[in-house]
N, C-alpha and C positions, 0 to 999 in steps of 0.2 A: 671736863675729869678736876677730881679733887688732887694736888700736888702734896703729898705728906714724905717725910723724911724717912717711913718706913717700907715704902712698896718697894717691889720688888728691883734692881734694878738691871735692867738687860735694855737692847736698843742704842740707839747712838747720843750723841753730845747732841742738845740743841742749838747750840754755835756753830761747831763743826761737820755736823755729819758724818761725824766717824764713828763706827759703832764701840763702845766699850772695851775698857782691855783690862779682866781682873788682875794679870799678874806683877806679881810683888817679889821683892827678890832680895834677899841678906847680903849688905853691904861691908859687915863686919860681926864678931862676937858678942859684944857687947848687948845688951835690951835695946830695941828700940833704931836700930841702925839698917834700913832698909831703904831703899828707893824703889818709887813708882812707878809704874808703867804711863807715859805720855799720855795713854788717853783715860788713865783710872778714874771711875767716877768722884766724881769730890761735892762737898755739900754747900753748896752756895747757899747765900745769905745776907739779905740787905743789913751793912753795915752803920746806920743809923739807929734801925727799930730792932735788929736780928732775925728779922722772919726769912724764914727758910725758901727760896725763890724755888729750886728743884736740881737736880744732879746734872753737872757740868763736867768737861774727863780735865784731867789735870793743866793742861797745856793751857786750854782756854780760860778758868780760872787764874793759871798766872796773870795772859795778858788781862783778860778783864781788871783785875785790881792794877794790871799796871795804867792800863788808859784811866777808872771813875777813880784814883785814886790822885794820880798822878805825880806817878814814881819814878823815877828816871830809869831805864836800866843801866 
């Protein structure tokens, strides 16, 4: 199966296997003040070549960046 950015977002995160949650909560009155669910699907891509890999949840995307980029919490 080809992984494409425009495919439907449904199912589970391929890393933690939790179901995706499309909940977004407004946190303020200014534009852009939102909080995404920990399992909101994010666009995962290679930081070297920019190639789309898959949708993964917000929580796993944060951990993936922490581990692969050597960031410290």
